[in-house]
N, C-alpha and C positions, 0 to 999 in steps of 0.2 A: 579475468579468468586466471585462476592460480595454476592450473595444469592443463594447458591447451592440447598437448599431445594426448594426454589421458582422456580428455573430453572427446577428441576426435575418434580415438579407438573405441571408447564406450559407445558413442553414437553409432559407429559402424557395426559394432557387436549387437546393439539393441534394436536398431531400426534400419540398418543397412546403408546408411549414408550420413554424412556430417550435417547436422542441423545448423545452418548458418542463420544467425539472427542478430538483430541489434538489441542491446539491453534495454533501450528506451524506444519503444515503438513510435513511429511518426504518426501523430494524430492531428487531425484538423484542429486549429486553435479554438474555433467556436465550439466544437464538440467537447474539447477538454474543459473549456470555461463553463459550459452548460453542465457537464458532469460534476465539476467542483461546486458550482452553485447549488445543484440538486442535493449533493452530499451535505453541504453546510445547512441548507434549509431543513433537510430531514433531521439533522442533529439538533437544530434549534427546536423543532417541533417535538421531538422525542424527549429531550433532556432539559428544555427550557433554559438553555445556557449557550454561550458563545463558544463554538468549537475551537477558535483560535487561541483562547486563553484557558479553556476548561482543563487542559492537562497541567497547567501551572498551579492551580489551586484546587482545593476540595470544594467545588461549587455546588455539589449535590446535597451537602448537608448530612450525608450518611456516616461520615467519619471513617470511610474506607481508605484513608490516605497512607496506611502502613500495613505491611504484610505481617501476619501473625500465624503461628503454627498451632 
């Protein structure tokens, strides 16, 4: 958090109390693994490619690997 004092005052101003939270919520390991597995499987089904390497290469064959205006 870059400005904790401002965060605290903004919370009090907006909701009336400081929202105390952990940036990484504690989630059961099995739930997290199942969620990741479901995401990976949905990606493979939709795009017929491997999510772990899809961002490294243009695996879709559409040629959208560069921005153009």
